[in-house]
C-alpha positions as CSV (number, residue, x, y, z in Angstrom):
1,M,23.7,7.4,-5.0
2,A,23.3,11.1,-4.3
3,S,22.3,12.3,-0.9
4,Y,18.8,13.7,-0.7
5,R,17.3,16.2,1.7
6,G,13.7,15.2,2.5
7,A,10.9,16.9,4.6
8,L,8.0,15.1,6.2
9,I,4.5,16.5,6.8
10,G,2.4,14.7,9.5
11,C,4.0,13.2,12.7
12,G,1.2,10.8,13.6
13,F,1.3,7.1,14.5
14,F,2.5,5.6,11.2
15,A,4.9,8.5,10.4
16,I,7.1,7.2,13.2
17,N,7.7,4.0,11.1
18,Q,8.5,6.2,8.1
19,L,11.0,8.2,10.1
20,H,12.7,5.0,11.4
21,A,12.9,3.8,7.8
22,W,14.3,7.0,6.4
23,R,17.0,6.8,9.1
24,D,17.9,3.3,7.9
25,A,17.8,4.1,4.2
26,E,21.1,5.1,2.5
27,G,21.7,8.5,0.9
28,V,18.9,10.5,2.6
29,D,18.3,12.8,5.5
30,I,14.9,14.1,6.8
31,V,15.9,17.7,7.6
32,A,12.6,19.1,8.6
33,L,9.2,18.1,10.1
34,C,5.7,19.7,9.9
35,D,2.7,19.1,12.0
36,R,-0.2,21.3,13.3
37,D,-0.1,19.5,16.7
38,P,2.9,20.9,18.7
39,E,3.1,17.8,20.9
40,R,3.3,15.4,18.1
41,L,5.8,17.6,16.4
42,A,8.0,17.9,19.5
43,H,7.8,14.1,20.1
44,A,8.9,13.2,16.6
45,G,11.5,15.9,16.4
46,G,13.0,14.9,19.7
47,L,12.9,11.1,18.9
48,F,14.8,11.6,15.7
49,G,16.9,14.6,16.5
50,I,15.3,16.9,13.9
51,D,15.3,20.5,15.0
52,R,13.8,22.2,12.0
53,R,10.0,22.1,12.9
54,Y,7.1,23.9,11.4
55,G,3.4,24.2,12.0
56,D,2.8,25.3,8.3
57,A,3.6,23.2,5.4
58,E,4.0,26.0,2.8
59,Q,6.3,27.8,5.2
60,M,8.5,24.7,5.6
61,L,8.7,24.0,1.9
62,R,9.6,27.5,1.0
63,A,12.2,27.8,3.8
64,E,13.8,24.3,3.4
65,K,13.5,23.8,-0.3
66,P,13.7,19.9,0.1
67,D,14.6,17.5,-2.7
68,F,11.3,15.7,-1.9
69,V,8.4,15.8,0.6
70,D,6.9,12.8,2.4
71,I,3.2,13.5,3.1
72,A,2.1,11.3,6.0
73,T,-1.2,13.2,6.9
74,T,-4.8,12.1,6.8
75,V,-6.4,11.6,3.4
76,A,-8.5,14.8,3.4
77,S,-5.4,16.9,3.3
78,H,-3.5,15.0,0.5
79,R,-4.8,16.9,-2.5
80,P,-4.0,20.5,-1.3
81,L,-0.6,19.3,0.0
82,V,0.3,17.4,-3.2
83,E,-0.8,20.3,-5.4
84,L,1.2,22.7,-3.2
85,A,4.4,20.6,-3.6
86,A,3.7,20.3,-7.3
87,K,3.4,24.0,-7.7
88,M,6.7,24.4,-6.0
89,G,8.4,21.7,-8.2
90,I,9.0,19.3,-5.3
91,P,8.7,15.5,-5.8
92,V,6.1,13.9,-3.5
93,I,5.7,10.6,-1.8
94,C,2.2,10.4,-0.3
95,Q,0.7,8.1,2.4
96,K,-2.3,5.9,1.6
97,P,-5.3,6.1,1.4
98,F,-4.2,8.3,-1.5
99,A,-7.4,10.2,-2.2
100,L,-11.0,10.8,-1.1
101,S,-12.2,10.2,-4.6
102,M,-11.1,9.3,-8.1
103,A,-11.4,13.0,-9.1
104,D,-9.0,14.0,-6.4
105,A,-6.6,11.2,-7.4
106,R,-6.6,12.2,-11.0
107,A,-6.2,15.9,-10.1
108,M,-3.1,15.1,-8.0
109,V,-1.6,13.0,-10.8
110,E,-2.3,15.7,-13.3
111,A,-0.8,18.4,-11.1
112,C,2.5,16.5,-10.7
113,S,2.6,15.5,-14.4
114,L,2.2,19.2,-15.5
115,A,4.9,20.2,-13.0
116,G,7.3,17.4,-14.2
117,V,7.7,16.0,-10.6
118,P,7.3,12.3,-9.6
119,L,4.5,11.2,-7.3
120,M,4.6,7.9,-5.5
121,V,1.9,6.4,-3.2
122,H,3.2,4.9,0.0
123,E,1.6,1.5,-0.5
124,N,2.6,-1.3,1.9
125,F,1.5,-4.7,1.0
126,R,2.9,-5.4,-2.5
127,W,6.3,-4.3,-1.0
128,Q,6.3,-7.0,1.7
129,S,9.3,-9.3,1.0
130,A,7.1,-12.4,0.8
131,I,4.9,-10.9,-1.9
132,Q,8.0,-9.7,-3.8
133,A,9.4,-13.2,-3.6
134,V,6.2,-14.6,-5.2
135,K,6.6,-12.1,-8.0
136,T,10.1,-13.1,-8.6
137,R,9.0,-16.8,-9.0
138,L,6.3,-15.8,-11.5
139,D,8.7,-13.7,-13.5
140,G,11.1,-16.6,-13.5
141,N,8.5,-18.9,-15.0
142,A,8.6,-21.2,-12.0
143,I,5.1,-22.5,-12.7
144,G,4.6,-21.7,-16.3
145,Q,1.6,-19.5,-17.4
146,P,-0.6,-18.8,-14.4
147,F,-4.3,-19.4,-15.1
148,W,-6.0,-19.2,-11.6
149,A,-5.2,-17.5,-8.4
150,R,-6.4,-16.5,-5.0
151,V,-5.1,-13.6,-2.8
152,S,-6.6,-13.9,0.7
153,F,-6.5,-11.9,4.0
154,R,-8.8,-13.4,6.6
155,S,-8.6,-12.6,10.3
156,G,-10.5,-12.0,13.5
157,F,-8.0,-9.4,14.7
158,D,-9.6,-6.5,16.6
159,V,-8.7,-3.5,14.4
160,F,-11.3,-1.4,15.9
161,S,-9.9,-1.0,19.4
162,G,-6.8,0.8,18.1
163,Q,-8.6,2.6,15.2
164,P,-12.1,3.2,16.4
165,Y,-13.0,5.4,13.4
166,L,-12.9,2.3,11.2
167,A,-16.2,1.2,12.8
168,E,-17.9,4.4,11.8
169,G,-17.6,4.5,8.0
170,K,-20.2,3.2,5.6
171,R,-17.3,1.7,3.7
172,F,-14.7,-0.4,5.6
173,I,-12.9,-3.5,4.5
174,I,-12.6,-3.0,0.7
175,E,-11.5,0.6,1.1
176,D,-9.2,0.1,4.1
177,L,-7.8,-3.4,3.5
178,G,-9.0,-4.7,0.2
179,I,-7.3,-1.9,-1.7
180,H,-4.0,-3.6,-0.7
181,I,-5.1,-7.1,-1.6
182,L,-6.5,-5.9,-4.9
183,D,-3.2,-4.1,-5.6
184,I,-1.3,-7.3,-5.0
185,A,-3.5,-9.0,-7.6
186,R,-2.8,-6.3,-10.1
187,F,0.9,-6.5,-9.2
188,L,1.2,-10.2,-9.6
189,F,-1.3,-10.9,-12.5
190,G,-1.7,-7.7,-14.5
191,E,-4.6,-5.4,-15.2
192,V,-8.2,-6.3,-14.6
193,T,-11.0,-6.2,-17.2
194,R,-14.0,-7.2,-15.3
195,L,-14.9,-7.5,-11.5
196,N,-17.7,-9.0,-9.6
197,A,-18.0,-8.5,-5.7
198,R,-20.1,-9.6,-2.8
199,T,-19.9,-8.0,0.7
200,R,-21.4,-8.7,4.1
201,R,-21.4,-7.1,7.6
202,V,-21.0,-9.8,10.2
203,N,-20.0,-7.6,13.2
204,P,-23.2,-5.7,14.3
205,A,-21.2,-3.0,16.1
206,I,-19.8,-1.5,12.8
207,K,-21.4,0.4,10.0
208,G,-19.5,-0.9,7.0
209,E,-18.8,-4.3,5.5
210,D,-16.2,-6.6,7.2
211,V,-16.3,-9.4,4.6
212,A,-15.7,-9.0,0.9
213,T,-15.3,-11.6,-1.9
214,M,-14.2,-10.4,-5.4
215,L,-13.7,-12.3,-8.6
216,L,-11.4,-10.6,-11.1
217,D,-10.9,-11.3,-14.8
218,H,-7.4,-10.2,-15.9
219,A,-6.3,-9.1,-19.4
220,S,-3.9,-12.1,-19.4
221,G,-6.9,-14.5,-19.3
222,L,-6.2,-15.4,-15.7
223,S,-9.1,-15.4,-13.2
224,S,-8.3,-14.5,-9.5
225,M,-10.3,-14.5,-6.4
226,V,-9.6,-11.7,-3.8
227,D,-11.2,-12.3,-0.4
228,C,-10.9,-10.2,2.8
229,S,-12.5,-10.7,6.2
230,Y,-12.1,-9.3,9.7
231,A,-14.8,-11.7,11.0
232,T,-12.9,-15.0,10.6
233,R,-12.1,-16.8,13.8
234,L,-9.2,-19.1,13.4
235,P,-7.3,-21.3,15.9
236,V,-4.1,-19.6,14.8
237,D,-4.8,-16.1,13.4
238,P,-2.4,-15.3,10.5
239,F,-2.8,-11.5,10.9
240,P,-1.4,-9.5,9.2
241,E,-0.3,-12.0,6.5
242,T,-1.6,-12.1,3.0
243,L,-1.9,-15.7,1.7
244,V,-1.5,-16.5,-2.1
245,E,-2.4,-19.5,-4.2
246,I,-1.5,-19.7,-7.9
247,D,-2.1,-22.5,-10.4
248,G,0.1,-22.4,-13.5
249,S,0.4,-24.5,-16.7
250,T,3.4,-26.4,-15.4
251,G,3.1,-26.2,-11.6
252,T,1.6,-24.5,-8.5
253,L,2.7,-21.9,-6.0
254,R,1.4,-21.5,-2.4
255,L,2.3,-18.8,0.1
256,G,0.8,-20.1,3.3
257,A,0.5,-19.0,6.9
258,G,3.8,-18.5,8.7
259,Y,5.3,-17.1,5.5
260,R,5.8,-20.6,4.1
261,L,6.3,-20.7,0.3
262,T,5.9,-23.9,-1.6
263,V,6.6,-24.0,-5.3
264,N,6.0,-27.2,-7.3
265,G,7.3,-26.9,-10.8
266,P,9.3,-28.5,-13.6
267,G,12.4,-28.0,-11.6
268,G,11.1,-29.9,-8.6
269,Q,9.6,-28.7,-5.3
270,E,10.9,-25.7,-3.4
271,E,10.0,-25.0,0.2
272,V,11.3,-21.9,1.9
273,D,10.6,-19.8,5.0
274,L,10.0,-16.2,3.9
275,S,9.6,-14.7,7.3
276,P,10.5,-11.1,7.2
277,P,13.5,-9.8,9.2
278,L,12.7,-8.1,12.5
279,L,14.2,-4.7,12.1
280,P,15.6,-3.1,15.3
281,W,12.7,-0.6,15.6
282,A,10.0,-3.1,14.5
283,S,7.7,-5.2,16.6
284,R,5.7,-8.4,15.9
285,P,3.3,-9.0,14.2
286,W,3.6,-5.6,12.4
287,H,7.2,-6.3,11.2
288,N,6.2,-7.4,7.7
289,I,4.6,-4.0,7.2
290,Q,7.4,-2.1,8.9
291,E,10.0,-3.9,6.8
292,S,8.0,-3.0,3.6
293,V,8.2,0.7,4.5
294,L,12.0,0.6,4.2
295,A,11.7,-1.2,0.8
296,I,9.3,1.4,-0.4
297,Q,11.5,4.3,0.5
298,R,14.6,2.7,-1.0
299,H,12.6,2.2,-4.2
300,W,11.6,5.9,-4.1
301,L,15.3,7.0,-3.7
302,H,16.3,4.7,-6.5
303,C,13.7,6.2,-8.8
304,L,14.7,9.7,-7.9
305,H,18.3,9.0,-8.7
306,N,17.6,7.3,-12.0
307,G,14.6,9.3,-13.2
308,E,12.4,6.3,-13.3
309,E,8.6,6.2,-12.6
310,P,8.0,4.5,-9.2
311,S,6.2,1.1,-9.3
312,T,3.4,2.5,-7.1
313,S,3.2,5.9,-8.8
314,G,0.1,8.1,-8.5
315,R,-0.8,7.0,-12.0
316,D,-0.5,3.3,-11.1
317,N,-2.5,3.8,-7.9
318,I,-5.5,5.2,-9.9
319,A,-5.9,1.7,-11.4
320,T,-6.1,0.2,-8.0
321,M,-8.5,2.8,-6.8
322,A,-10.7,2.0,-9.8
323,L,-10.9,-1.6,-8.6
324,V,-12.2,-0.5,-5.2
325,E,-14.9,1.7,-6.8
326,A,-15.8,-1.2,-9.1
327,A,-16.1,-3.6,-6.1
328,Y,-18.5,-1.3,-4.3
329,A,-20.5,-0.7,-7.5
330,S,-20.8,-4.5,-8.1
331,A,-21.7,-5.3,-4.5
332,A,-24.5,-2.6,-4.6
333,S,-25.9,-3.7,-8.0
334,G,-25.2,-7.4,-8.0
335,Q,-23.7,-6.9,-11.5
336,T,-20.3,-7.6,-13.1
337,I,-18.5,-4.3,-13.7
338,E,-16.5,-3.7,-16.8
339,M,-13.3,-1.8,-15.8
340,A,-13.4,0.3,-18.9
341,S,-16.6,2.0,-17.5
342,I,-14.8,3.2,-14.3
């Protein structure tokens, strides 16, 4: 594979994971960093030995002319930065949340399409090795034709102490977490035709919903339940694992807590431990997410090299964002939402 020169904009908390993963990926060097905060910029640059540091994104892109740019900033800055890179003909990988609105998302996709440059969204959960293993079993017809499924993330983990802003938004769990679980459902079972959702706020100290239950009709005929909770108290909290149950025409698949996969199909029963590896720079229990960052970035480099559209392209992400909008619309109205209307 060719060697690529990348630049990164945004040196906050999660960007450190991205820089670790870029260092582990093959055929790539992050040659320059940009951040408006001099302290964050100095910290990241010193930690990874990157001397070319900028406070202005346009100045960096014009001076460095990178092969791609990794945008790891907050969501409000994504559209201007993506459009800037597109105008300069630079491929873009962009952190999630991708956009503030569907209009912004479509504008970014259109800008990159017109410029002829790839745009990938830095989604995490579908790239976790356990979820990828489930997809491999389904593609291998391990349980025949799936007809029912549940994708679940239920925890009592205190996400607010480390990210207090999450307690302030009128939207919470569907927008912040549910987008990942809905994306897993699309990834595993295909596009959605109809969606019905119910939400609830259990924690009185927050403004948004912390419980969501969504029923999805997929074009394949499969029905799936996607449920998310940060109000569920369990004796052993599985955070941050996503659990999956699938019934098929010739068997069943269960991805349970502790990354235990059980497949019961025509070929017998398979039981396997899918615990993700603990990378040298990772820490439990976040290691499944951190491992997925490296998988994402390797996929990006593969697509750049082969001229392929990334699996989590900007265009693909619009379909997942549409599910989020449909879920909020359904929860507010009590009605089933036809996805063709979003």
